[in-house]
ROSE-4610 file (N, C-alpha, C; in Angstrom, 1 decimal, always signed):
// ROSE-4610
residu = [Q/Q/Q/V/V/V/R/R/R/V/V/V/V/V/V/E/E/E/S/S/S/G/G/G/G/G/G/G/G/G/L/L/L/V/V/V/Q/Q/Q/A/A/A/G/G/G/G/G/G/S/S/S/L/L/L/R/R/R/L/L/L/S/S/S/C/C/C/A/A/A/A/A/A/S/S/S/G/G/G/T/T/T/T/T/T/F/F/F/S/S/S/A/A/A/N/N/N/V/V/V/I/I/I/G/G/G/W/W/W/Y/Y/Y/R/R/R/Q/Q/Q/A/A/A/P/P/P/G/G/G/K/K/K/Q/Q/Q/R/R/R/E/E/E/L/L/L/V/V/V/A/A/A/L/L/L/I/I/I/R/R/R/R/R/R/P/P/P/D/D/D/S/S/S/T/T/T/T/T/T/Y/Y/Y/A/A/A/D/D/D/S/S/S/V/V/V/K/K/K/G/G/G/R/R/R/F/F/F/T/T/T/I/I/I/S/S/S/R/R/R/A/A/A/N/N/N/A/A/A/K/K/K/N/N/N/T/T/T/V/V/V/Y/Y/Y/L/L/L/Q/Q/Q/M/M/M/N/N/N/S/S/S/L/L/L/E/E/E/P/P/P/E/E/E/D/D/D/T/T/T/A/A/A/V/V/V/Y/Y/Y/Y/Y/Y/C/C/C/H/H/H/A/A/A/A/A/A/F/F/F/F/F/F/N/N/N/G/G/G/D/D/D/Y/Y/Y/W/W/W/G/G/G/Q/Q/Q/G/G/G/T/T/T/Q/Q/Q/V/V/V/T/T/T/V/V/V/S/S/S/S/S/S]
num = [1/1/1/2/2/2/3/3/3/4/4/4/5/5/5/6/6/6/7/7/7/8/8/8/9/9/9/10/10/10/11/11/11/12/12/12/13/13/13/14/14/14/15/15/15/16/16/16/17/17/17/18/18/18/19/19/19/20/20/20/21/21/21/22/22/22/23/23/23/24/24/24/25/25/25/26/26/26/27/27/27/28/28/28/29/29/29/30/30/30/31/31/31/32/32/32/33/33/33/34/34/34/35/35/35/36/36/36/37/37/37/38/38/38/39/39/39/40/40/40/41/41/41/42/42/42/43/43/43/44/44/44/45/45/45/46/46/46/47/47/47/48/48/48/49/49/49/50/50/50/51/51/51/52/52/52/53/53/53/54/54/54/55/55/55/56/56/56/57/57/57/58/58/58/59/59/59/60/60/60/61/61/61/62/62/62/63/63/63/64/64/64/65/65/65/66/66/66/67/67/67/68/68/68/69/69/69/70/70/70/71/71/71/72/72/72/73/73/73/74/74/74/75/75/75/76/76/76/77/77/77/78/78/78/79/79/79/80/80/80/81/81/81/82/82/82/83/83/83/84/84/84/85/85/85/86/86/86/87/87/87/88/88/88/89/89/89/90/90/90/91/91/91/92/92/92/93/93/93/94/94/94/95/95/95/96/96/96/97/97/97/98/98/98/99/99/99/100/100/100/101/101/101/102/102/102/103/103/103/104/104/104/105/105/105/106/106/106/107/107/107/108/108/108/109/109/109/110/110/110/111/111/111/112/112/112/113/113/113/114/114/114/115/115/115]
x = [+0.8/+0.0/+0.9/+0.6/+1.4/+1.0/+2.1/+1.9/+2.7/+2.1/+2.7/+2.9/+4.1/+4.4/+5.1/+4.6/+5.2/+5.9/+6.9/+7.6/+8.3/+8.6/+9.4/+8.6/+7.3/+6.5/+6.9/+6.4/+6.7/+6.3/+6.8/+6.5/+7.8/+7.6/+8.7/+8.3/+9.2/+8.9/+8.8/+8.1/+8.1/+9.5/+9.7/+11.0/+11.9/+11.5/+12.3/+12.1/+12.7/+12.7/+12.3/+11.7/+11.5/+11.7/+12.0/+12.1/+11.2/+10.2/+9.3/+9.8/+9.6/+9.9/+8.7/+8.6/+7.5/+8.1/+7.7/+8.2/+7.0/+7.0/+5.9/+6.6/+6.1/+6.7/+5.7/+6.1/+5.2/+5.0/+5.8/+5.6/+7.0/+7.1/+8.3/+8.3/+7.1/+6.9/+7.4/+7.7/+8.0/+6.8/+6.6/+5.4/+5.6/+4.5/+4.6/+4.6/+3.9/+3.8/+3.8/+4.5/+4.4/+4.3/+3.2/+2.9/+2.7/+2.8/+2.5/+1.3/+0.4/-0.8/-0.9/-1.7/-1.9/-3.4/-3.8/-5.1/-5.1/-5.5/-5.6/-7.0/-7.1/-8.5/-9.5/-10.6/-11.7/-11.5/-10.4/-10.1/-10.0/-10.1/-10.0/-8.5/-8.3/-7.0/-6.5/-5.2/-4.7/-3.3/-3.0/-1.7/-0.6/+0.5/+1.6/+2.7/+3.1/+4.1/+4.0/+4.4/+4.5/+5.7/+6.1/+7.2/+6.8/+6.9/+6.5/+7.8/+7.7/+8.8/+9.0/+10.3/+11.5/+11.7/+11.6/+11.9/+11.2/+10.1/+9.4/+8.6/+8.6/+8.0/+6.9/+6.0/+4.9/+4.8/+4.6/+4.4/+3.2/+2.6/+1.5/+2.2/+1.5/+2.0/+2.5/+1.7/+2.0/+3.3/+3.9/+5.1/+6.3/+6.1/+7.2/+8.3/+9.5/+10.7/+11.0/+10.1/+10.3/+10.4/+9.6/+9.6/+10.3/+10.9/+11.5/+11.2/+10.7/+10.4/+11.5/+12.0/+13.1/+13.0/+13.7/+13.8/+14.9/+14.7/+15.8/+16.4/+17.5/+18.1/+17.2/+16.6/+15.7/+14.5/+14.1/+13.0/+11.7/+10.9/+9.6/+9.7/+10.8/+10.9/+11.2/+10.5/+10.7/+10.8/+11.4/+11.5/+10.8/+10.3/+9.8/+10.6/+11.5/+12.2/+11.4/+11.1/+10.3/+11.1/+11.4/+12.1/+11.2/+11.7/+10.9/+9.5/+9.3/+7.9/+7.1/+5.8/+4.9/+3.8/+3.2/+2.0/+0.9/+0.8/-0.2/+0.2/+1.4/+1.8/+1.3/+0.8/+0.3/-0.8/-0.6/-1.6/-1.1/-2.0/-1.6/-1.1/+0.1/+0.7/+0.6/+0.0/-0.2/+0.6/+1.1/+1.8/+0.9/+0.9/+0.1/+1.0/+0.9/+1.7/+0.8/+1.1/+0.3/+1.1/+0.6/+1.2/+0.3/+0.8/+0.0/-1.3/-1.3/-2.4/-3.1/-2.9/-3.6/-2.9/-3.6/-2.9/-3.2/-2.3/-2.4/-2.0/-2.6/-2.4/-1.8/-0.9/-0.4/-1.4/-1.0/-1.9/-1.7/-0.6/-0.4/+0.6/+1.2/+2.1/+1.8/+1.7/+1.3/+2.5/+2.3/+3.3/+2.6/+3.2/+2.7/+3.8/+3.4/+4.4/+3.8/+4.6/+4.2/+4.7/+4.0/+4.3/+5.2]
y = [-1.2/+0.0/+1.2/+2.2/+3.4/+4.3/+4.9/+5.8/+7.1/+8.3/+9.5/+10.3/+10.7/+11.4/+12.7/+13.8/+15.1/+15.4/+16.2/+16.7/+18.1/+18.8/+20.0/+21.3/+21.1/+22.3/+23.0/+24.1/+24.8/+26.2/+27.0/+28.4/+29.2/+30.2/+31.0/+32.4/+33.3/+34.7/+35.1/+36.1/+36.6/+36.9/+36.4/+36.6/+35.4/+34.5/+33.3/+32.2/+31.0/+29.9/+28.6/+27.7/+26.3/+25.4/+24.2/+23.1/+22.0/+21.7/+20.5/+19.3/+18.2/+16.9/+16.1/+15.3/+14.4/+13.1/+12.0/+10.7/+9.8/+9.1/+8.1/+6.7/+5.9/+4.6/+3.5/+2.2/+1.1/+0.7/+1.1/+0.7/+0.6/-0.2/-0.3/+0.6/+1.2/+2.1/+3.5/+4.2/+5.6/+6.4/+7.4/+8.3/+9.1/+9.3/+10.1/+11.6/+11.9/+13.3/+13.4/+14.3/+14.5/+16.0/+16.4/+17.8/+18.2/+19.5/+20.1/+21.0/+20.9/+21.7/+22.3/+23.3/+23.9/+24.4/+24.4/+24.8/+25.7/+26.9/+27.9/+27.8/+28.2/+28.2/+29.0/+28.3/+29.0/+29.0/+28.5/+28.5/+27.1/+27.1/+25.8/+25.4/+24.1/+23.6/+24.0/+24.5/+25.0/+24.4/+24.3/+23.8/+24.8/+24.3/+25.2/+24.9/+23.6/+23.3/+21.8/+21.3/+19.9/+19.6/+18.4/+17.9/+16.7/+16.6/+15.5/+14.8/+13.5/+12.8/+13.2/+13.4/+13.3/+14.4/+15.6/+16.7/+18.1/+18.0/+19.3/+19.8/+21.1/+21.6/+22.7/+22.8/+23.8/+24.5/+25.8/+26.6/+27.5/+27.7/+28.7/+30.1/+31.0/+32.3/+33.0/+32.7/+33.3/+32.9/+31.8/+31.3/+31.3/+31.6/+31.7/+32.6/+32.1/+32.9/+32.8/+32.2/+32.0/+30.6/+29.7/+28.3/+27.5/+26.4/+25.5/+24.0/+23.3/+21.9/+21.1/+20.0/+19.3/+17.8/+16.9/+15.5/+15.3/+14.4/+13.9/+12.7/+12.2/+11.0/+9.8/+9.8/+8.6/+8.6/+7.4/+7.3/+7.9/+8.5/+9.1/+10.0/+10.8/+11.8/+13.1/+14.1/+15.5/+16.5/+17.6/+18.7/+19.9/+20.7/+22.0/+23.1/+23.8/+24.8/+26.1/+26.7/+27.9/+29.0/+30.0/+31.2/+32.4/+33.5/+34.7/+34.5/+33.7/+33.4/+34.6/+34.6/+35.6/+35.1/+36.0/+35.5/+34.8/+35.2/+34.6/+33.2/+32.7/+31.3/+30.4/+31.0/+30.1/+29.2/+27.9/+26.9/+25.5/+24.5/+23.2/+22.8/+22.2/+21.8/+20.3/+19.9/+18.5/+18.0/+16.8/+16.2/+15.2/+15.2/+14.3/+13.6/+12.2/+11.4/+10.7/+10.8/+10.1/+9.0/+7.8/+6.6/+6.2/+5.3/+4.8/+4.1/+3.6/+2.8/+3.4/+4.7/+5.4/+6.6/+7.4/+8.6/+8.7/+9.3/+9.3/+10.6/+10.9/+12.2/+11.9/+12.8/+12.7/+13.4/+13.4/+14.0/+15.5/+16.0/+17.4/+17.8/+19.0/+19.6/+21.1/+21.6/+23.0/+23.9/+24.9/+26.0/+27.3/+28.0/+29.2/+30.3/+31.4/+32.5/+33.7/+34.1/+35.3/+36.6/+37.6/+38.9/+39.7]
z = [+0.0/+0.0/+0.0/-0.9/-1.0/+0.2/+0.7/+1.8/+1.4/+1.6/+1.3/+2.6/+2.9/+4.2/+3.9/+4.5/+4.4/+5.7/+5.6/+6.8/+6.5/+7.5/+7.4/+7.6/+7.9/+8.2/+9.6/+9.8/+11.1/+11.1/+12.1/+12.2/+11.8/+11.0/+10.5/+10.4/+10.5/+10.3/+8.8/+8.5/+7.1/+6.6/+5.4/+4.8/+5.0/+5.9/+6.2/+5.2/+5.5/+4.5/+5.3/+4.6/+5.0/+3.9/+4.2/+3.2/+3.6/+2.7/+2.9/+2.2/+2.8/+2.1/+1.9/+0.9/+0.6/+0.1/+0.8/+0.4/+0.2/-0.9/-1.2/-1.2/-0.3/-0.1/-0.3/-0.3/-0.4/-1.9/-2.8/-4.2/-4.9/-5.9/-6.7/-7.9/-8.1/-9.3/-9.0/-10.1/-9.9/-10.2/-9.4/-9.6/-10.9/-11.6/-12.8/-12.5/-11.4/-11.0/-9.5/-8.9/-7.5/-7.3/-6.6/-6.4/-5.0/-4.8/-3.5/-3.7/-2.8/-2.8/-1.4/-1.2/+0.1/+0.3/+1.5/+1.8/+3.1/+2.9/+4.0/+4.6/+5.8/+6.4/+5.6/+5.3/+4.6/+3.1/+2.6/+1.2/+0.6/-0.7/-1.4/-1.5/-1.6/-1.8/-3.2/-3.3/-4.5/-4.8/-6.1/-6.5/-6.1/-5.6/-5.3/-6.4/-6.5/-7.5/-7.8/-8.9/-9.2/-10.1/-10.1/-11.0/-11.7/-13.0/-13.8/-14.3/-14.4/-15.0/-16.4/-16.9/-16.1/-15.1/-15.5/-14.6/-14.9/-15.6/-15.9/-14.7/-14.5/-13.3/-13.6/-12.7/-12.8/-11.5/-11.5/-10.3/-10.4/-9.2/-9.1/-9.3/-9.9/-10.1/-8.8/-7.7/-6.4/-5.8/-6.3/-5.6/-6.6/-7.8/-8.8/-8.3/-8.4/-8.0/-6.6/-5.8/-4.3/-3.9/-4.6/-4.2/-5.3/-4.9/-5.9/-5.5/-6.5/-6.3/-6.9/-6.3/-6.8/-6.3/-7.0/-6.7/-5.7/-4.8/-3.9/-4.6/-4.1/-4.6/-4.4/-3.3/-2.9/-3.9/-4.2/-5.2/-4.6/-5.4/-5.1/-3.9/-3.8/-2.8/-3.4/-3.0/-3.6/-2.4/-2.7/-1.8/-2.3/-1.4/-1.8/-0.9/-1.6/-0.9/-1.0/+0.1/+0.2/+0.8/-0.1/+0.4/+0.4/+1.0/+1.1/+1.4/+2.5/+2.9/+3.3/+3.0/+3.3/+4.2/+5.0/+5.8/+5.0/+3.7/+2.8/+2.4/+2.7/+2.5/+3.6/+4.6/+5.8/+5.3/+5.5/+5.1/+5.5/+5.3/+5.4/+4.0/+4.0/+2.7/+2.5/+1.4/+1.1/+0.0/+0.0/-1.1/-1.8/-3.1/-3.9/-4.9/-4.9/-5.8/-6.7/-8.0/-9.0/-9.7/-9.6/-10.3/-11.4/-12.3/-13.4/-12.9/-11.7/-11.2/-10.0/-9.8/-8.7/-8.2/-7.4/-6.9/-5.4/-4.7/-3.2/-2.6/-1.5/-0.7/+0.6/+1.1/+2.4/+3.4/+4.6/+5.7/+5.8/+5.3/+5.3/+6.4/+6.2/+7.2/+7.3/+8.5/+8.7/+8.5/+7.7/+7.6/+8.0/+9.0/+9.5/+9.4/+8.7/+8.5/+9.3/+10.3/+11.1/+10.5/+10.7/+10.1/+11.1]
């Protein structure tokens, strides 16, 4: 059974940085797409960034130039480097992994940016 686990969230001041990690385990297959989404209180879940095999990336306009998604050496593991964080980035960040035979969500990790 595939399990997706996020880590790296926390509390940071505006202008600071955090790095989130996402690892999908329990399968021998490589994910076709791994993405980060976020959901702020009272708002819909939105795409932040995703990476498609081999290595094409997509970013939300609101994070372009500040966030970077990249692959780790470990299989089905990606990072989201978040720089110049703003209070508006405060949300629960979810990782989503899409395989040829299904897609899976993690439980989320809280990111709070104080002003």
